[in-house]
N, C-alpha and C positions, 0 to 999 in steps of 0.2 A: 504494500500500500504506500503510495507516495505521500510525503509529508505535505500537509495542507497549511498554507500560510495566509490565505485570503479567501473571502467570499466575494463575489462580484455583484455589482448592482449597476444597472444601466442608469445613466443620468436622467432618462425620462421614465424611470420606474413608476412614478406616481401618475403618469399618463396611461400606463398599462391598464386595460379594462378591469383586470382582477384587483389591482391595487386601488384603482379608482372606486370600484364597487365596495371594497373594504372601508376605504376612507370616508365614504358617504354614509355609512351605517352609524347608528347610535354607538358612541364610544369608538368611532372609526380611527381616531388618532391612537388610542390605546391598542386597538387591533393591529394597526400597522407596526407599532413598536414591538408588540408581542411577536409578530411574524419575524421581525428582524432578530429578536432574541432567540427564536427557534432556529433560524438560520445560523446564527453564531454558535449556538449550542451544538447543533449538528456538525458544524465545522470543527469545533474543539474536540468532539468525540471522534470525528474522522472515520466513520464507518458507513460509507455510501449513503449518507443522508439520514441515517437512523438517529433518533433522539431517544435517549433513555437516561434515567437517573440512578440506576442500580447496575451493578456489575453483571447481573444476569440478563441485561438488555431489556428489562421491563421498565415501563413508565406508568406512573399513576398520576391522576389529576392532582391529588394532594401533594405528591412529591414535586411535581413540575411547578405547581403554584408556589410552593415554599421556596424552591430554587429561584424562581423569577420574582418573588415577593409580590404575588398577585393573589386575588381571592380564588378559591376553588370554583366558585360560580362563574367568574369571568373566564378562567382557563377552560372550563368545560364548554361554555358557550362559544368561545373563540375557536376551540378545536373542532367543534361541530360546524362552525362557519367555514373554517379552512377546508374541512373534508368536503363540504358541499360545493366549494369552489375548485375542488380537485388539486389543492395545494399540498395536502398531506393524505396519507392513507394509513389505515390501521392494518397491520399484518397480524391477524389473530386479534385477541382482545386487549393486549397490553404491550404491543410493539408498534411504535410510531415511526413513519418514514416520510421525509420530504419527497414529493413527487418531482421528477425531472431534476434531481440533485445536481447533475453535471452542469445544468444551466446556471447554477449559482457558485460554481467553484473555479478556481484557478490553481493549477499545480505547477511546480517548478520542475 
């Protein structure tokens, strides 16, 4: 696995229909920040876009909320929104992955 140093973001990322849709929702600014938090977490884990908070690669709403210092309710609703927009997918019941991870990464 190549070492990951960056995630990439287009300069017009907020013009993207998905980001624009997120931003226009209630708490849209918080949804966008949480999305960026998920991207950076996935980048620091460096496991093909998987996001987890435990060594066994499981993620819980509670653990993710604690790590990001957000409410359980907000994280649950945000993840549902991200899944509906096909930004993330659940592999099973407790494994989370960023869809199209390579779109967000730069390797050396």
